[in-house]
N, C-alpha and C positions, 0 to 999 in steps of 0.2 A: 268147388273145382280144384282141377288139374290139370297139367302140360302133360304134351305125350314127349316121351325120356328120348325117342325116337327125332319130331321134326320140331315138337314143340310148340305142336296147336293144342285149342283149350281140350278137354276132355271135356261131356256132360258126365252128369250127376251117376254112380252107377254103371259108363261105362268098362266095355271087357277089351276094348283093339281099338283102335286109332281109328277114325272114320275116311283118315284124307292119307295118313303111309300102312295101315296097317296093323301098328305093331302094336304087340300086349301095352291093357294098359300098367301101369304100375301100383299097387296097394295105392287106397288112398290114402295112406297114415304118413304115407312117404314123400318128401318132396327135396326140392332143391335148395343149395346154400347161396340164398343173397349177394354170397361174394364172390367162393371162387364154382360154384356148380354141382357141389357134390350132392349125391344122395344122403339124408339129414327125417330120419321121422320128425313127424308132427309135434313131440309132447317135446322133444329135446329142445335145451333153450340155447345151446349154442354147438355152432360145429363142429364134429369132432374129427372135420377134414386140417380149419386153418383156426379156429377157434373164433372166426364170428358169428355174434348174437344174431337172433333171427331179425331184431329190431333194426338191428345197421347200427348196434353199439363198435365200441372198438376190440378185441382179441380179447378174449378173458386170461390167455394170458400175461401182455402189459397192464388189463386194469386189476390182476389180483397182485402187481408188482413183481409178475418174475422175470427175467431176460429176455426180453422180446422186441427187434428194431430199436427205439433208441436208448433202451436200457441195457439191452449189450449191447452197444456200442461206452454209453455210459461207467459202465462197468468193468466193461477190457479196462480202459483210458483209467479207473482209476488203478485196479489191478498194478495194472504198469505200473504207471507211478510209486506207486506202496510200495513195487519191486527192487525198483532205482534207488526210494531212497535208501531199502537193506543194500543193495547194495555197494552207494556211494558209502557210506556206512560201515558197512565190512572191504572196504578197501578193492572192494573188486575192479577188472576190466572187465571190459563188457565191446561190442563193438554192435554193428547192426551191417546183417547183410541184403545186399538187392538183389534182387535178380530181373535180368530184360528191363535194366535203369527203373524200377517199382519196385520198396521196399514188400517184403511179407511178411511181415510183423513180427517175425521173430524171431526172438532173442537169442545173441551169442557169444559164451566168453570167446575172446581174443586169444589168441598164443603167447604166454612169457616171449619177450624180445630172448637171443639169445644171448649169453654174458663171450665176450671175444678175450678170449684166453693171454691173449697179446696182452690185449692193450692192459689187460690185469697183473702181468706179469713187468711189462716195461714201470708201473705204475708200483711199486714195490718195490723195483730198482730205484726210478727215480728216488724214491723217497729214501729210501737205506741209503741213497748216499749223501741226504743229506747230512751237515754238521750234527755230533752230538755236542754238548758246550759244556764241560769242565768246570771243575768248583765247587768248596764246597759249602756255597752259598748263592744269592740273584745278585749281586754287582762281583764274585767272579764269572758266573758263564754270561753275563753279560759282556765283558771285559774280552773271553774268548771268541766272543761270538764278534765283536767290533774293535777289538784293540783298544787302545790307548783314546780317552773324548780326548776331543778341542780344547774343552777346558773345563774346569771343574769348581768347584766353592765344599768348601771340608767344613766344620761343626765341632766342639765335642759341650754338648753341655746335660746338666746334674738335674736328672729326673724323680722327683722325692725323694724319700729314699733310700733309694741305690746305690747302692757300693761302689759304682763305677759309673760315669759320663758315659751317654749314648751317643755316637763316632753318628752324627747327619752327613749323608752326602744327594751332592748338583754334578749331572754328568750330562755335557752338552757336548750333540752331534749333532754340530752345524746342517753337512750334506743330509742327513736323515729329517734333518729337522725337527729332532727329538731331545725330551732332558728325564732323564732316568734318577730316583729319586728314591737314596736308600739308608734304609735305619737300622745302624749293625750289621749292613746287609746282607739284610732283606727289601724287600723290593717293594716299595709303598705307596708310587705312585709310576706313570710314567705322561710326561704332558707336552703336547707339542711349543716349539719355538719360530719364532719368525725368521722371516729368512734373512742371513746377517749377508748382505751385497755386499757391504760398505769393507767387510771385515779382511784388511794387507796382511793380516800375522797371527798362527796362533802359537799359544803357549804350546806347541807339542813335545816342547823339550822335559816338562814334567808328568813326575808318572804320581796320581794318587795316592799309592802303595808305597811312596816313603816315605810320607807323611804322615807321625806319628803325636801322641797326646804327649808324651815325655819330652820329645826333643825341644833342645831348647836354641837361640840363633847362633851358634856356633858349626853345628849341626846341617841347620837346615840352611846357610848361609857358604854351606860346598859345596852343593844344588847353582848356583847362580855364576853365567859366566861373569860376570862382577862384581862381587858380594863390595867393594868398595864404592860403588855410586846409588845405592840405597840409603833411600832418607830412610830417619828412623824419628818417629811422632812417640812421646807419653803423655797418659790419658791427665792432664792436670785431676790432682794429693784431694779438692775439693769431693768433688765426684765420692770420694770412697772408693776407688775400684786404679788395684796395681798392674795399668795395661801397657802393654809397649807398642807401636808397630812402626814391622817397614816393608817397605817400597820399593821393588824396581827390579829389575828383567822379570815383566812382566807378571812379577808375585807381590802380592801384600802377603803378610804373616801378620798373626798377635798372638804376643805372649803372656799368657799371668802367670805371677811367682810358679807355678808348679809346670809349666810349659805353653807347650802351644795350646792354643782351640779355636784357635780360627787360619783358615788355608782360602786364601779367590789366586786362581789363574785366569790376568786382563788380556784378550783380545787386544791388538791391535786394528783402529778403525781409522780409515782417510776420513777429511773432511766431507762438513757435509753441504754443497755449494749452497 
């Protein structure tokens, strides 16, 4: 039996009109879809409108793995996630646009910010005004930027078969809490130093460039305010090294038979309570 397409009344077998409303009876091979009510032929396994099977199973689109219902959402989410990964990897800038307080789900690229030309010009001018250190090596450039060090140590050391000894220097800048080490004028390290709060007098009357390997005590003593006050110490002969040290006026110098081998300027510190 079939149902009337107009009033739903059950029709008897072979009836051409509905006995309840008089509407024409549908052909016997046409029936209503149990899901959406659309007309389907009796031999159809699935509804041509919604995909519902005659037995009430889920739509053929979903059963076949096609994008329907929840599958559509999952595929959309996976596609968006993959798209975002590509955008991030490529350095893309993106923004979601919301309309009426709700996200329309559309991905939009955000416009790049405008460059403030005035700020760029101001930065260029500031960098151009920075001092450019002068000098043939690192030591001379540090001196040009920061001046004579507050204190320093100089030594000459022979390295292997080199004909000339290497000049090592350590320069101390107490206000910057920084020390610079050089080897023949080239910077080899820059290290922090402790804050010397007890320093009372810095030996800034001495310039490291004034000291050279070939100087003798007579040349160095001319730099001291009071050369006669310098104490003299000679290394005992049994040590096998002919060295003589002079200390005075915040300066310690050591000589060998060829000239100056060690220089150290000494800051004066207060008594520790």
